[in-house]
C-alpha positions in Angstrom: 133.8 144.3 226.8 132.1 146.6 229.3 128.7 145.3 228.2 129.6 141.8 229.2 130.0 143.0 232.9 126.5 144.4 232.9 124.3 142.0 231.0 123.5 138.8 232.9 122.9 135.3 231.7 119.6 133.4 231.7 119.7 131.1 234.7 117.5 128.0 235.1 114.0 128.8 234.0 114.3 132.5 234.6 113.7 134.6 231.5 116.0 137.3 233.0 118.7 137.3 235.6 117.5 137.5 239.2 119.4 139.6 241.7 119.1 140.8 245.3 119.0 144.2 247.0 120.2 143.6 250.5 119.1 146.3 253.0 120.6 144.5 256.0 117.2 144.8 257.7 117.3 145.1 261.5 114.4 143.5 263.2 113.1 144.3 266.7 115.3 142.4 269.2 117.9 141.6 266.6 121.3 143.2 266.9 123.1 144.9 264.0 125.9 142.3 264.5 123.3 139.5 264.0 121.8 141.3 261.1 125.2 141.7 259.3 126.0 138.0 260.0 122.8 137.1 258.3 123.6 139.4 255.3 126.9 137.5 255.0 125.1 134.2 255.1 122.6 135.4 252.5 125.5 136.4 250.2 127.1 133.0 250.4 123.8 131.2 249.8 122.7 133.5 247.0 125.9 132.7 245.2 125.4 129.0 245.7 121.7 129.2 244.5 122.6 131.1 241.4 121.5 134.7 241.9 123.3 137.1 239.5 124.3 140.0 241.8 123.8 141.4 245.3 123.7 145.2 245.9 123.5 147.0 249.2 121.9 150.4 249.6 123.1 153.5 251.4 120.7 154.6 254.2 121.5 156.8 257.2 119.8 157.2 260.6 117.4 154.3 260.1 117.3 151.8 263.0 115.8 149.3 260.6 118.7 149.3 258.1 122.3 148.5 258.8 123.8 149.3 255.4 124.9 152.9 256.0 128.4 152.3 254.5 128.0 150.4 251.2 131.8 150.2 250.4 132.6 148.6 253.8 129.7 146.1 253.5 130.5 145.3 249.8 134.1 144.5 250.8 133.0 142.2 253.5 130.5 140.3 251.4 133.0 140.1 248.5 135.6 138.5 250.8 133.0 136.0 252.0 132.1 134.9 248.4 133.9 133.9 245.2 132.0 134.7 242.1 128.7 136.6 242.6 128.7 140.3 241.6 128.5 142.8 244.4 127.7 146.5 244.2 125.9 149.5 245.5 122.2 150.1 245.0 123.3 152.7 245.5 125.9 155.1 246.7 124.2 158.5 247.1 126.8 160.6 245.2 125.8 164.0 246.5 126.7 162.7 250.0 130.3 162.2 249.1 133.2 163.8 247.3 133.6 162.0 243.9 137.3 161.4 244.6 136.4 159.4 247.7 134.0 157.2 245.8 136.6 156.7 243.0 139.1 155.6 245.6 136.7 153.3 247.4 135.4 151.5 244.3 138.9 151.5 242.7 140.0 149.6 245.7 137.1 147.2 245.6 137.7 146.7 241.9 141.4 145.9 242.5 140.5 143.5 245.2 137.7 141.7 243.3 138.2 142.4 239.6 135.2 141.8 237.4 132.8 141.5 240.3 132.0 145.1 241.4 129.2 147.4 240.3 128.9 151.1 241.2 125.3 152.1 241.3 124.7 155.8 241.9 121.7 157.8 243.2 120.9 161.4 243.9 118.6 161.1 247.0 120.2 161.6 250.5 118.9 158.2 251.8 117.9 159.8 255.0 115.9 162.7 256.7 116.7 166.4 256.1 118.7 166.9 259.4 120.9 163.9 258.6 121.3 165.1 255.0 122.6 168.4 256.3 125.2 166.6 258.4 126.2 164.5 255.4 126.4 167.3 252.9 128.4 169.9 254.8 130.9 170.1 251.9 128.1 171.9 249.9 127.3 169.4 247.2 123.7 169.3 246.0 121.5 166.8 244.1 121.1 169.5 241.4 124.8 169.2 240.7 124.6 165.4 240.1 125.5 165.5 236.3 128.7 167.4 237.2 129.5 165.1 240.1 129.0 162.1 237.9 131.3 163.5 235.2 134.0 164.2 237.8 133.7 160.7 239.3 133.9 159.1 235.9 137.0 161.2 235.0 138.7 160.0 238.3 137.8 156.4 237.5 139.1 156.7 233.9 142.1 159.0 234.7 140.8 161.2 231.9 140.3 164.8 232.9 140.7 167.1 229.8 143.9 169.1 229.5 143.8 172.3 231.6 141.1 171.0 233.9 141.6 172.1 237.5 141.7 168.5 238.7 143.9 167.2 235.8 146.8 166.4 238.1 144.7 164.7 240.9 144.9 160.9 240.6 142.5 158.5 242.2 144.3 155.4 243.4 144.3 152.5 243.2 143.3 152.4 239.5 143.8 149.4 237.1 143.9 150.7 233.5 144.2 147.1 232.3 140.9 146.0 233.8 139.0 149.2 233.3 136.6 150.5 235.9 133.6 149.0 237.6 130.4 149.4 235.6 128.5 152.5 236.6 124.7 152.3 236.9 122.3 155.2 237.5 119.5 154.6 240.0 116.3 156.5 240.2 112.7 156.8 241.3 111.6 159.5 238.8 112.5 160.6 235.3 115.7 162.6 235.9 118.1 159.7 236.3 116.3 157.7 233.7 116.8 160.4 231.0 120.4 161.0 232.1 121.2 157.3 232.0 119.7 157.1 228.5 121.7 160.1 227.2 124.9 158.7 228.6 124.3 155.1 227.4 124.5 153.7 230.9 122.4 150.9 232.5 119.5 152.1 234.6 117.9 150.7 237.7 114.5 151.9 238.9 113.1 151.8 242.4 109.8 150.2 241.7 109.6 149.0 245.3 108.8 152.5 246.5 107.8 154.4 243.4 105.7 152.0 241.5 103.5 154.6 239.8 106.5 156.0 238.0 108.1 152.8 236.8 106.8 152.5 233.3 107.0 156.2 232.5 110.7 156.3 233.7 111.6 153.1 231.7 109.9 154.6 228.6 111.9 157.8 229.1 115.1 155.8 229.5 114.6 153.8 226.4 113.5 156.8 224.3 116.5 158.8 225.5 119.1 156.1 225.0 122.2 156.7 223.0 124.7 153.9 222.3 128.0 154.3 224.2 131.2 152.5 224.8 129.4 150.9 227.7 126.2 149.6 226.0 125.0 149.4 222.5 121.3 149.1 223.6 119.4 149.9 226.8 119.7 147.7 229.8 117.2 148.2 232.6 116.5 146.6 236.0 113.8 147.3 238.6 114.0 146.8 242.4 110.9 144.8 243.6 109.7 144.1 247.1 109.0 140.4 247.4 108.1 138.1 250.3 107.8 134.4 249.7 106.8 131.9 252.4 105.5 128.3 252.6 101.9 129.7 252.6 100.3 132.9 251.4 99.0 133.6 254.8 102.5 133.4 256.3 103.9 135.7 253.6 101.2 138.3 254.2 101.9 138.2 257.9 105.6 138.8 257.3 105.0 141.5 254.8 102.8 143.5 257.2 105.8 143.9 259.5 107.6 145.8 256.7 104.5 147.9 256.2 104.3 149.0 259.8 108.0 149.8 259.7 107.4 152.1 256.7 104.5 153.8 258.5 106.7 154.6 261.5 109.4 155.9 259.1 107.0 158.2 257.3 105.8 159.5 260.7 109.4 160.5 261.6 109.7 157.8 264.2 111.8 155.1 262.6 112.3 151.8 264.6 113.6 148.3 263.9 111.2 146.2 261.8 108.5 145.0 264.2 107.6 141.3 264.7 104.6 139.9 262.9 102.8 139.7 266.3 103.4 143.4 267.0 102.2 144.3 263.5 99.0 142.2 264.1 98.3 143.9 267.5 99.0 147.4 266.3 95.9 149.7 266.2 96.0 151.4 262.7 94.3 154.7 262.1 92.3 154.9 258.9 95.1 156.9 257.2 97.6 154.2 258.3 95.3 151.4 257.0 95.2 153.2 253.6 99.0 153.5 253.6 99.4 149.8 254.5 97.0 148.8 251.8 99.0 150.9 249.2 102.3 149.5 250.6 101.2 145.9 250.2 99.8 146.5 246.7 103.4 147.0 245.6 104.8 144.0 247.4 104.9 140.7 245.5 104.0 138.2 248.3 102.6 134.8 248.7 103.8 131.2 248.4 106.7 130.6 245.9 104.5 130.1 242.9 102.5 133.2 243.6 105.6 135.3 243.9 107.0 133.9 240.7 103.8 134.7 238.9 103.8 138.2 240.3 107.4 138.8 239.3 106.8 137.4 235.8 103.7 139.7 235.3 105.8 142.6 236.4 108.7 141.6 234.1 106.4 141.3 231.1 104.6 144.5 231.8 107.8 146.6 232.2 110.1 144.7 229.7 113.1 145.0 232.0 116.3 143.0 231.4 116.8 142.1 235.1 114.8 141.8 238.3 116.3 142.7 241.7 114.2 141.6 244.7 114.4 143.0 248.2 112.7 141.5 251.3 111.9 143.6 254.3 110.7 141.3 257.1 111.5 140.9 260.7 113.3 137.6 260.9 116.7 137.1 259.2 115.9 133.4 258.8 112.6 134.3 257.2 114.3 136.7 254.8 116.9 134.1 253.7 114.1 131.5 253.4 112.2 133.8 251.1 115.1 134.2 248.7 115.6 130.4 248.8 112.0 129.8 247.8 112.3 132.2 244.9 115.5 130.5 243.7 113.8 127.1 243.8 110.7 128.1 242.0 112.8 129.8 239.3 115.0 126.6 239.0 118.2 128.6 239.6 121.1 126.2 239.0 122.2 125.8 242.7 118.8 125.9 244.4 118.4 122.7 246.4 115.4 121.0 247.8 112.1 120.1 246.3 110.7 122.7 244.0 107.7 124.5 245.5 104.4 123.5 243.8 103.3 125.5 240.8 
């Protein structure tokens, strides 16, 4: 049943499944090759620890992120693992012809049946100039419902008779195993309402739109109509989380991500700076305010503090799944953060002594 591929299982002491949004974060002095090797190692270890799924996000023109091609990275991570679900969080559909996405994810689904998710978003995932380079074929975010309908028809092989694309076939396609589950992603109400109306699972970007989280989830649930995919709503939120052996260390690591976001908002993106650079940086009063707001939406601290913060957020939002993402400079620190969360949640494969509660 399609719903079985979406809903997770309770693992260890976690009330809901825990998943990872891997941005393939590039730190200052770290090469993209080293970053992607770390992403591969993270996928292997996340599978071992017991995380439910790993998604990768489509971003373009950002020196701090190496995940510009989700389908390529998903294929690599899936080949390096055996059972963990892999997917896009997400593919920005207006950047692509729906047929191309149907072919890419049809191929992934054929290679790794039962493990692939197709998360779709509307934003460009980049700056306006790069967006124009990506969208020369004329697609626009306002056409998203039509693009989604076309993509779904390609994946299902189900254009209505007389449709202009009726004879176009997306291959490979495996009718016996269906298509990968489609999720809608959003940071506002548009995709929330559309996901509800279509009876699709919904993932909200709490990590950069926290003020809209609860309203969007409420809209999703109130708009929900049962479908052949889901009989009741299924929601997930992306959450920035940084765990370390001490609260002070976690804050120091998290501030690097904050400075990276300041530079991105200024139109001067760079790799994520080191904690030392973030400490030495001379922040303007506006930048200090931005950093304070940024950190207020990051769940950081020692493992127990991160667990408590995630649990408070889960209870407040009522979501069915949590997907954490960690933007810090060091690949080793990033992997260690996910390990600490796995241990404090007693995920079945998490090794080592459980962090103190």
